[in-house]
N, C-alpha and C positions, 0 to 999 in steps of 0.2 A: 355629587347633584344635591341631595339634600341639604348638605352643609352650605353650600352655595345661595340654595333659596332661602334657607334660613338666616344666614347672615346679611342677606340683601334688606331685611327686614329691620335689622339692628341700625341704630342712629351713628354709631362708631366701630371700629375695632375690638377694642376693649370688651364693650357688650355682647358683640358676635363670638369672641373667644369664650366668654361664661355660659351663654345660651348653647352652643352648638354640643358641649359636652353632654349635656343632659338628653336630648335626643339619641346621641350616638350610644350611650349607656341603654337607653330603652330599646333600641332597635338590638342592640346584642345581648340583653336579657332576655327578649322574648323571641329570640330566632330559633330558640330549642336546642341550643348545645349546652348552656349553661342551665337552663330551667327545661327540664322535658315538660311537653305540651300537655300530659296530663296532670300535671301539677300546677298548671296556670289557671288561675280562678276565672270560671266563664264570662265575667262582667270584663274581664282584662283578655279574653281570647281574640278579640278582633287586633290588637296590637301586631300579633304576629303575622298577619296577612298584609300590614303595610311595611314591615322589617325585609329590608333589601338584603339585610345580611343572611337570613332565613334562606332566601334563594340562591344567594351565592355560594353559602355551606352547603345547600341542598345540591345543586349543579356538580360542586367539586367532589362532594361524598358519591353520587352517582356514577360519573366519569371515572372515578378511581376504584371503585367496588363494583362493577357491574360485571354480573357475569359470577359473583360469588353467592351462593344461595344463602347461607347464614348473614351474610352482610345485608343483603337485600332488606331482610325482616326487619334487621337494627337499624336500617336507613327510615325504614317506613313507620317503625316504633318512636324514632327520633324526631323527624323530621315531616310525617306525614305521608301520604300517598301522593307524591306530587313528581309528575315525569318531567325529563330534562327539558323537553321541551316548552313546558309550563314555566320552567324556571328562567329560560332564556327571554320568554315573551315578557314577563313579568318585570325582568332587570330591565330591558329596553324600555317598556312603557314607563317605568319608576323613573328612568333617566330622563325620557321626554317631558315626562308631567312637570318634574322638579326644575328642570330648564325653563320650562315654559312658565311656572311659577316665579321662578328667578327673574326671568324678564318682564312679566308682569309687576312684580313688586318694584323693579328698578324704573320702569317707566311711571309708576303712581308716587314714589317715594324720592325718585332720583332729582337732580338738581333743575331748577327752573331757570330757564336762560330768558333775558329780556329781549323781546323781539323786534324792539324800537331802535336797537343799536346797530 
């Protein structure tokens, strides 16, 4: 959904193909998998809360390792103390928000039709 919203801002497919990977790499870097949350500088810490990859990885990890005491500590250290319900709610909310953004961008930047015809 994020890629659709970003690509609707681009003038053509080539520009969209060059812009989208930048946002995907940022979402991946700040998800907590490659760079632990403790090493993220405070002025960039807000990016992890926008990253949909963080919540997807957290949900997968929580479902796979729930009930294993040592892994619950690891999950809390890597991804923070986030519940499975919070992950689902944030993922659905981000999907809806990005789709609404894409719709809005298309309405604003979309083709203009001549109503006289």
